N, C-alpha and C positions, 0 to 999 in steps of 0.2 A: 540299768536299774530303774531310772526314772521313767523311761518309755514303758517299762513293763507296768509300773504302778498306774500310769495313765491308761494304759490299755485296759486294765482290769477295772478301773474306775468307770471307763466308757462302757464295758460290758454291764456292770451293774446297774448304771443309769438307763441303758436300753432295756434291760429286764424289768426294771420299775415301770418304764413307760409303756411297755407292751402289755403289762398286766391290766386286766379288764377293770374298770371302775366298780366299786362296791355299790350296794343299793341306795345307800345314803347320797353317794356322789351323783348316781344316775338320777335320784329324785330331786336333788338340787338343780342339775342341769335341765331337767324337764320343766321344772316349776319356774326357772328363770325364763326358758323359752316361752312358756305359757303367759307369764306375767307380761311379756313384750308383746304378745298378741292382743288384739282389742278383745275385750269382754272378759277378761280374767284379772282379778286383783289379788294382791299379796294376802289380804284377809281371808278371801275364799279359799286359797290353796294351803293355808297355814297348817290346818289341822286335818287334812285329808291324807289317807293312807298312799301307800306306794302303788298299789294296784289301781286305785281310783285316779291317781295322777297319770299313770301309765295309759289307762284307758282315754282319758282326756287328750294326752299328748299324741296317741296313735289316731285319733279322731282328727285332730287338728293337721297332723302330717298327712294324712289320707287326703284331707280336703285341699292342702297346699300342693301335693303331688298330682292330684287330678285337675288342677288348674289348666284350662286351655286359653291361650291368648286369642283375642279377637282376630288377629291377622291370620292365623293358622286356620286350615280347612280341615274338617272331620270327613266329609263326603265330597267325591269327586264332582259332583253336581254343582255343589256350592263353590268349588274351586273355580269352575268356568265363570260362574257369576262375578266372583270377586276380581278375577283377571279382567273381565270386561268393565267392571267399575273401576278398576284401575286406570285403565286405558281412558275412561272418560274423564277421570280426575286430571290425568296428565294433559289431555286435550284442553280441558278447562283452564288449567294453569297456563297453557301456551296461549290461548286466546286472551287471558287476563294481561300476559305480558306483552302480547301484540297491541292490546288497548293501551297499556301504558305508553308504548312507544309511540302510538298515534296521538295520544294526548300531549306528549312532549313535542312532537312535531307541530302540532296545532299552536302550542304555547310559543314556539319559535317563530311561527308564521305571524302570530299575533304581535309579537314583540317587534318583528320586522316591520309590519305595517305601522305599528305606532311610531317607530323611528323615522319612516318614510314621511308620516304625516308632520312630524315636527320639523 
């Protein structure tokens, strides 16, 4: 009997969770999102209608979804350029590491020379 009660309580809870949010809940969620974005304040969004907030929210979401990271390539031609530039940066890093190793070797030689003088 107890299992049956738990089962039906679980079904009721799932039914409530699956139910779409009402307009007021949607408005609150969208205005909260917009308040956390730069450029929107609570006082600006307080007396705006649902449709206006939805338009602002859609505009912001479109801007966020259309974002393209600097790493990614849109055109194949630019991909070749970025790959070649990556190779150059790798080679520059390696030369920097080699220079560090050479400077460490020089310091050791200088230290050995100072010890020999003493």
